[in-house]
KOLNU-634187 format. One record per residue: residue number from 0; residue in one letter; y, x, z of N, C-alpha, C, CB in turn. Coordinates in nm, 3 decimals. Glycine has a CB too. Example, Ala and Ser with C-alpha at 12.3 -4.5 7.8 and 13.67 -1.06 7.14 Angstrom:
# residues 2
   nr  rest     n_yy     n_xx     n_zz    ca_yy    ca_xx    ca_zz     c_yy     c_xx     c_zz    cb_yy    cb_xx    cb_zz
    0     A   -0.569    1.319    0.780   -0.450    1.230    0.780   -0.330    1.320    0.780   -0.447    1.131    0.905
    1     S   -0.225    1.285    0.708   -0.106    1.367    0.714    0.003    1.290    0.787   -0.060    1.408    0.572
//
This chain:
# residues 69
   nr  rest     n_yy     n_xx     n_zz    ca_yy    ca_xx    ca_zz     c_yy     c_xx     c_zz    cb_yy    cb_xx    cb_zz
    0     X   -0.082    0.037   -0.019    0.015   -0.018   -0.012    0.138    0.097    0.014   -0.009   -0.122    0.083
    1     X    0.239    0.066   -0.091    0.319    0.142   -0.126    0.452    0.018   -0.010    0.318    0.170   -0.325
    2     X    0.484    0.131    0.063    0.650    0.076    0.123    0.761    0.127    0.029    0.698    0.147    0.292
    3     X    0.811    0.021    0.012    0.984    0.072   -0.041    1.073    0.065    0.080    1.068   -0.045   -0.168
    4     X    1.198    0.158    0.083    1.299    0.093    0.184    1.389    0.142    0.114    1.306    0.124    0.342
    5     X    1.568    0.096    0.071    1.647    0.139    0.071    1.788    0.158    0.130    1.631    0.127    0.011
    6     X    1.816    0.261    0.188    1.950    0.351    0.252    2.102    0.344    0.090    1.861    0.588    0.290
    7     X    2.171    0.354    0.219    2.331    0.435    0.172    2.348    0.518    0.226    2.461    0.383    0.186
    8     X    2.384    0.669    0.171    2.443    0.760    0.222    2.542    0.758    0.117    2.369    0.879    0.253
    9     X    2.630    0.823    0.246    2.822    0.844    0.245    2.787    1.054    0.192    2.945    0.803    0.514
   10     X    2.884    1.050    0.068    2.957    1.147    0.080    2.882    1.293   -0.020    2.973    1.160    0.245
   11     X    2.824    1.178   -0.111    2.721    1.271   -0.239    2.851    1.230   -0.341    2.505    1.188   -0.303
   12     X    2.793    1.337   -0.382    2.962    1.344   -0.529    2.951    1.425   -0.699    3.127    1.481   -0.439
   13     X    2.806    1.462   -0.648    2.736    1.555   -0.781    2.625    1.497   -0.800    2.701    1.716   -0.764
   14     X    2.544    1.608   -0.899    2.307    1.597   -0.913    2.330    1.711   -0.802    2.162    1.681   -1.134
   15     X    2.338    1.806   -0.729    2.324    1.847   -0.631    2.351    1.839   -0.508    2.336    1.900   -0.647
   16     X    2.419    1.693   -0.494    2.385    1.634   -0.336    2.295    1.536   -0.360    2.514    1.567   -0.244
   17     X    2.271    1.493   -0.451    2.101    1.402   -0.509    2.065    1.499   -0.481    2.042    1.336   -0.673
   18     X    2.023    1.628   -0.566    1.945    1.733   -0.531    1.871    1.698   -0.318    2.078    1.895   -0.565
   19     X    1.962    1.766   -0.321    1.912    1.801   -0.152    1.867    1.701   -0.106    2.017    1.844   -0.042
   20     X    1.913    1.594   -0.108    1.903    1.457   -0.006    1.724    1.389   -0.134    2.137    1.303   -0.016
   21     X    1.771    1.411   -0.158    1.582    1.419   -0.243    1.504    1.504   -0.173    1.562    1.494   -0.420
   22     X    1.590    1.551   -0.206    1.459    1.683   -0.137    1.422    1.701    0.020    1.519    1.853   -0.168
   23     X    1.486    1.668    0.108    1.443    1.649    0.209    1.394    1.563    0.230    1.494    1.660    0.272
   24     X    1.421    1.434    0.188    1.387    1.259    0.219    1.224    1.321    0.156    1.509    1.084    0.092
   25     X    1.185    1.392    0.105    1.086    1.421    0.061    0.972    1.484    0.116    1.117    1.464   -0.010
   26     X    1.064    1.554    0.215    0.943    1.667    0.282    0.909    1.593    0.411    1.006    1.850    0.325
   27     X    0.935    1.460    0.412    0.954    1.309    0.528    0.752    1.277    0.507    1.115    1.107    0.425
   28     X    0.658    1.265    0.612    0.537    1.274    0.566    0.503    1.109    0.468    0.437    1.307    0.710
   29     X    0.423    1.129    0.437    0.415    1.007    0.347    0.489    0.928    0.176    0.449    0.934    0.445
   30     X    0.609    1.054    0.174    0.704    0.950    0.078    0.628    1.015   -0.051    0.914    0.969    0.083
   31     X    0.644    0.944   -0.131    0.554    0.927   -0.278    0.658    1.012   -0.358    0.528    0.741   -0.353
   32     X    0.796    0.909   -0.392    0.947    0.865   -0.459    1.037    0.866   -0.397    0.969    0.751   -0.506
   33     X    1.141    0.918   -0.412    1.222    0.930   -0.392    1.389    0.925   -0.512    1.169    1.015   -0.330
   34     X    1.456    0.777   -0.521    1.584    0.774   -0.650    1.694    0.714   -0.592    1.551    0.680   -0.797
   35     X    1.744    0.845   -0.622    1.884    0.792   -0.590    2.028    0.752   -0.689    1.923    0.891   -0.507
   36     X    2.039    0.645   -0.655    2.173    0.584   -0.719    2.284    0.663   -0.699    2.211    0.450   -0.665
   37     X    2.319    0.820   -0.745    2.499    0.840   -0.721    2.664    0.771   -0.721    2.521    0.910   -0.799
   38     X    2.655    0.683   -0.819    2.735    0.621   -0.829    2.778    0.506   -0.723    2.711    0.596   -0.930
   39     X    2.613    0.483   -0.618    2.630    0.402   -0.511    2.633    0.434   -0.422    2.576    0.331   -0.494
   40     X    2.593    0.529   -0.425    2.465    0.640   -0.323    2.393    0.547   -0.226    2.549    0.782   -0.201
   41     X    2.344    0.475   -0.370    2.195    0.412   -0.245    2.092    0.499   -0.349    2.140    0.165   -0.231
   42     X    1.975    0.493   -0.288    1.908    0.614   -0.211    1.790    0.486   -0.203    1.996    0.701   -0.037
   43     X    1.634    0.510   -0.268    1.522    0.335   -0.259    1.414    0.527   -0.200    1.448    0.165   -0.522
   44     X    1.364    0.476   -0.095    1.221    0.588   -0.057    1.091    0.471   -0.046    1.244    0.696    0.141
   45     X    1.027    0.557   -0.200    0.853    0.507   -0.144    0.818    0.521   -0.093    0.754    0.511   -0.164
   46     X    0.729    0.536    0.031    0.585    0.506    0.070    0.541    0.500    0.170    0.511    0.567    0.037
   47     X    0.396    0.559    0.202    0.265    0.484    0.169    0.288    0.467    0.343    0.099    0.578    0.079
   48     X    0.422    0.462    0.454    0.363    0.333    0.505    0.523    0.364    0.616    0.150    0.328    0.583
   49     X    0.593    0.260    0.684    0.682    0.195    0.639    0.782    0.349    0.779    0.666   -0.024    0.656
   50     X    0.889    0.430    0.697    0.960    0.507    0.797    0.999    0.473    0.924    1.055    0.539    0.753
   51     X    1.030    0.564    0.942    1.125    0.578    1.144    1.249    0.658    1.072    1.011    0.728    1.331
   52     X    1.321    0.519    1.123    1.504    0.501    1.105    1.574    0.648    1.110    1.585    0.398    1.254
   53     X    1.544    0.726    1.220    1.537    0.850    1.282    1.551    0.958    1.234    1.452    0.864    1.328
   54     X    1.391    0.924    1.149    1.356    1.065    1.066    1.424    1.060    0.958    1.209    1.093    1.022
   55     X    1.472    0.927    0.916    1.545    0.917    0.771    1.671    0.960    0.800    1.554    0.769    0.700
   56     X    1.711    0.942    0.875    1.890    0.940    0.954    1.930    1.152    0.952    1.873    0.845    1.222
   57     X    1.767    1.186    1.048    1.799    1.322    1.025    1.814    1.417    0.917    1.736    1.366    1.076
   58     X    1.712    1.407    0.842    1.658    1.431    0.670    1.884    1.418    0.648    1.489    1.219    0.557
   59     X    1.860    1.329    0.670    1.971    1.302    0.479    2.050    1.397    0.572    2.083    1.086    0.394
   60     X    2.109    1.391    0.721    2.190    1.477    0.804    2.144    1.632    0.740    2.153    1.449    0.983
   61     X    2.027    1.651    0.821    2.006    1.813    0.729    2.029    1.834    0.598    1.869    1.866    0.723
   62     X    2.046    1.729    0.532    2.103    1.742    0.364    2.255    1.772    0.387    2.085    1.575    0.255
   63     X    2.320    1.748    0.488    2.486    1.738    0.504    2.547    1.608    0.475    2.560    1.836    0.407
   64     X    2.437    1.528    0.461    2.578    1.397    0.424    2.501    1.283    0.536    2.590    1.308    0.191
   65     X    2.562    1.152    0.546    2.560    1.056    0.630    2.503    0.970    0.586    2.657    1.020    0.671
   66     X    2.395    0.885    0.643    2.325    0.743    0.592    2.461    0.642    0.672    2.114    0.710    0.674
   67     X    2.425    0.571    0.634    2.521    0.474    0.604    2.470    0.319    0.680    2.533    0.470    0.431
   68     X    2.358    0.302    0.652    2.233    0.192    0.717    2.094    0.242    0.652    2.259    0.001    0.663
//
């Protein structure tokens, strides 16, 4: 079963930002895919099981950005 969650990340301005956020989120256990819409800040994460919001927030923070939802 695949679980899909959507988040909004603040502060991304370029493809480097997208790559940094995607790489950090991909490190989380069970994550199979990460899709980022740079224009809206919308991040879609597909995983094997529900993700812990605190872990997602920490990963985005590690990339240097802010999780807003």
